[in-house]
C-alpha positions in Angstrom: 112.3 66.1 160.7 111.6 69.2 162.8 114.2 70.5 165.3 112.8 72.5 168.1 114.8 74.0 171.0 112.4 72.8 173.6 112.4 69.2 172.3 116.1 68.7 171.7 117.8 70.4 174.6 119.6 73.3 173.0 122.1 75.1 175.2 121.6 78.7 176.3 124.0 79.7 173.6 121.6 78.1 171.0 124.1 75.3 170.2 123.3 71.6 170.4 125.4 69.1 172.4 126.0 65.5 171.2 122.9 64.2 173.1 120.7 66.8 171.4 122.1 65.9 167.9 121.6 62.2 168.7 117.9 62.8 169.5 117.3 65.1 166.6 118.9 62.8 164.0 117.5 59.6 165.7 121.0 58.1 165.6 123.2 56.4 168.2 125.7 58.4 170.2 128.5 56.5 168.5 127.1 57.4 165.1 127.1 61.1 166.0 130.8 60.9 167.0 131.5 59.0 163.7 129.7 61.8 161.7 131.5 64.6 163.6 134.5 66.3 161.9 137.0 65.9 164.7 140.7 65.3 165.0 142.5 64.4 168.3 145.4 66.7 167.5 143.4 69.7 166.1 140.6 71.4 168.1 139.2 73.0 164.9 139.8 70.9 161.7 139.0 72.4 158.3 135.3 72.4 157.2 134.3 69.1 155.6 131.0 69.1 153.7 130.7 65.3 154.2 131.0 65.5 158.0 129.0 67.1 160.9 131.1 70.2 161.7 131.3 71.3 165.3 131.5 74.9 166.4 135.0 76.4 167.2 136.6 75.0 170.3 139.6 76.3 172.3 141.1 72.9 172.9 140.4 69.3 171.7 139.1 68.5 175.2 136.2 71.0 175.0 132.7 69.6 174.6 131.5 69.3 171.0 128.7 71.7 170.2 126.8 72.0 166.9 124.8 74.8 165.4 121.2 73.7 164.6 121.7 74.9 161.0 124.8 72.7 160.6 122.8 69.7 162.0 120.0 70.4 159.5 122.5 70.8 156.6 124.1 67.5 157.5 120.8 65.7 157.8 119.6 67.1 154.4 122.9 66.8 152.4 124.7 63.8 153.8 122.0 61.7 155.5 119.5 62.5 152.7 116.6 63.2 155.1 114.2 65.0 152.8 112.1 67.1 155.2 114.4 69.2 157.4 112.9 72.1 159.4 114.5 74.2 162.1 112.0 75.8 164.4 113.4 78.4 166.9 111.2 78.8 169.9 111.5 81.0 173.0 112.3 78.8 176.0 109.5 78.5 178.5 109.7 80.9 181.4 111.0 79.5 184.6 111.8 81.0 188.0 115.3 81.9 187.1 114.3 83.8 184.0 111.5 85.6 185.9 114.0 86.7 188.6 116.5 87.9 186.0 113.8 89.8 184.2 112.8 91.5 187.5 116.4 92.4 188.2 116.8 93.8 184.7 113.6 95.9 185.1 114.9 97.2 188.5 118.3 98.1 187.1 116.7 99.9 184.1 114.5 101.9 186.6 117.5 102.8 188.7 119.4 103.9 185.5 116.5 106.1 184.4 116.2 107.6 187.9 120.0 108.4 188.0 119.9 109.8 184.5 117.0 112.1 185.4 118.9 113.5 188.4 122.0 114.5 186.5 
């Protein structure tokens, strides 16, 4: 099993939502929720090595997000999937990223110009 950001829909923070975990583990959505270490009264239950542990949440209503390393650990240790690989790839460039890069470059140029004047 190889987990790649471009294939599984990792969020901008690098965390995986339930759909991404479902796709990566090739399990049903209901199975992912059964695997998840959740408690209706506690947003952040204690770590359970036999469960899929979500990232910290502020309230129990927040979306479940999982770190790719935790998903790989769960697949390897609990589901006994022998070949687990995490591959981190840069997201493909899109118009928004190109615009943000241009803005960053312009701001850096302005900063250097102002620094040279003072």
